[in-house]
C-alpha positions in Angstrom: 0.6 27.2 30.7 0.4 30.3 28.7 3.7 31.9 27.4 6.4 30.7 25.0 9.3 31.8 22.9 9.3 30.3 19.4 12.1 30.5 16.9 11.3 30.9 13.2 13.6 30.1 10.3 13.3 29.7 6.5 15.8 29.2 3.7 13.8 27.8 0.8 11.3 29.6 -1.5 9.9 33.0 -0.4 11.7 33.1 3.0 10.0 36.3 4.1 6.6 35.0 3.2 7.2 31.8 5.1 8.0 33.8 8.3 4.9 35.9 7.8 2.8 32.8 7.3 4.0 31.5 10.7 2.7 34.7 12.3 -0.6 34.3 10.5 -1.0 30.7 11.6 -0.1 31.6 15.2 -2.6 34.4 15.0 -3.6 36.4 18.0 -1.3 34.4 20.3 1.7 36.4 18.9 2.5 39.2 21.4 5.7 40.4 19.7 8.0 39.5 16.9 11.7 40.3 16.7 13.6 41.8 13.8 14.6 39.5 11.0 18.2 38.3 10.7 19.9 36.7 7.7 22.1 33.9 8.9 24.4 31.3 7.4 23.1 27.7 7.7 23.8 26.0 11.0 24.8 22.4 11.2 24.7 21.7 7.4 26.7 24.1 5.3 25.5 23.0 1.9 22.3 25.1 1.7 21.1 28.7 1.2 21.2 31.4 4.0 18.3 31.6 6.4 16.0 34.3 7.5 15.4 34.0 11.3 13.2 35.7 13.9 11.8 35.0 17.3 8.2 35.5 18.5 6.7 35.7 21.9 3.4 34.0 22.2 0.8 33.7 24.9 -2.5 31.9 25.3 -4.0 31.0 28.7 -5.4 27.8 27.4 -2.2 26.6 25.7 0.2 24.1 27.2 3.7 23.0 25.9 2.2 20.4 23.5 -0.2 23.0 22.1 2.8 25.2 21.2 4.5 22.2 19.5 1.3 21.5 17.6 0.9 25.1 16.4 4.6 25.1 15.3 4.0 21.9 13.3 0.8 23.4 11.8 2.8 26.4 10.6 5.5 24.3 9.1 2.9 22.1 7.3 1.2 25.3 6.0 4.5 26.4 4.5 5.0 23.0 2.8 7.8 21.7 5.0 9.0 18.3 4.2 11.4 16.7 6.7 14.4 14.9 5.2 15.5 12.3 7.7 19.0 12.2 6.1 19.5 15.9 6.6 18.6 16.8 10.2 19.8 20.4 9.8 19.0 20.6 6.1 17.1 23.2 4.2 13.5 24.0 4.9 10.6 26.2 3.9 9.8 26.9 7.5 11.2 25.7 10.8 9.4 26.6 14.0 11.0 25.5 17.3 9.6 25.8 20.8 12.5 27.3 22.7 10.9 27.8 26.2 7.5 27.8 27.8 6.3 29.3 31.1 3.3 28.4 33.1 0.6 30.8 34.3 2.7 31.6 37.4 5.7 32.5 35.3 7.7 29.4 36.2 9.6 27.8 33.3 8.3 24.4 32.1 10.9 21.7 32.0 10.5 18.6 29.9 12.7 15.7 28.9 10.1 14.2 26.5 12.1 13.3 23.4 9.4 15.0 21.2 9.5 18.2 23.2 12.6 18.9 25.3 12.2 22.2 27.3 14.0 24.4 27.2 15.2 23.6 23.7 18.4 21.6 24.2 20.5 23.6 21.8 19.0 27.1 22.1 22.0 28.3 24.3 24.3 27.5 21.3 22.3 29.3 18.7 23.0 33.0 18.1 20.2 33.0 15.5 17.8 32.3 18.4 19.4 34.3 21.2 20.1 37.6 19.3 16.5 38.1 18.0 15.2 37.2 21.5 17.5 39.7 23.1 16.0 42.4 20.8 12.6 41.6 22.2 13.5 41.2 25.9 16.9 42.6 26.9 16.5 41.0 30.3 15.4 37.6 29.0 16.8 34.4 30.6 16.9 31.0 29.0 15.8 28.6 31.8 18.7 26.6 33.1 21.3 28.7 31.2 20.9 32.2 32.5 20.7 35.7 30.9 20.5 35.8 27.1 23.0 38.7 27.0 25.6 36.7 29.0 25.1 33.7 26.7 25.8 35.8 23.7 29.1 36.9 25.2 30.3 33.2 25.3 33.3 32.6 23.0 31.5 29.6 21.5 28.9 31.9 19.9 31.3 34.6 18.6 31.6 33.1 15.1 27.9 32.5 14.7 27.0 36.0 16.1 29.4 37.6 13.6 27.5 35.9 10.8 24.1 37.4 11.7 23.0 40.2 9.5 20.1 42.4 10.6 17.5 42.9 7.9 15.6 46.0 8.9 14.0 46.0 5.4 12.1 42.9 6.5 9.7 43.7 9.3 7.4 41.1 10.8 4.4 42.4 12.7 2.4 40.7 15.4 -1.4 40.6 15.2 -1.8 42.3 18.7 
């Protein structure tokens, strides 16, 4: 299993640096990174705005659990502390595994509670879909269809309107 889409978000401390740190931790696996968007908090309004981006990663030796481990390593490097009382609370860095494809380009499906694939709420999150669309206009979220069509859903209209592109904050991949 070699390709994945990861979502990055930060709303505490030096948000931009936390996103850059994630790219450094992911290293040469990063093929491309989206533009950065500033977004209102999702699921827990009592916190600062987020910076969000999406990265495409690949590594012929990596499986789904490897991507999850790399995501957690990046979060730990940024000093993330999980608050069990605030599931969607503020964080220095959040890295979610959105989707994974095997070597043959087939989507990996998983119902493991630690790593559900594709991400069970990705189709509801404009802050994931919009940056992903920037990278791959023809992208599809496994089980949900084309990203462009998902962004046209009325349920995402409010969230989509709240996304502010930040062209002044450019992330660069190492490839």
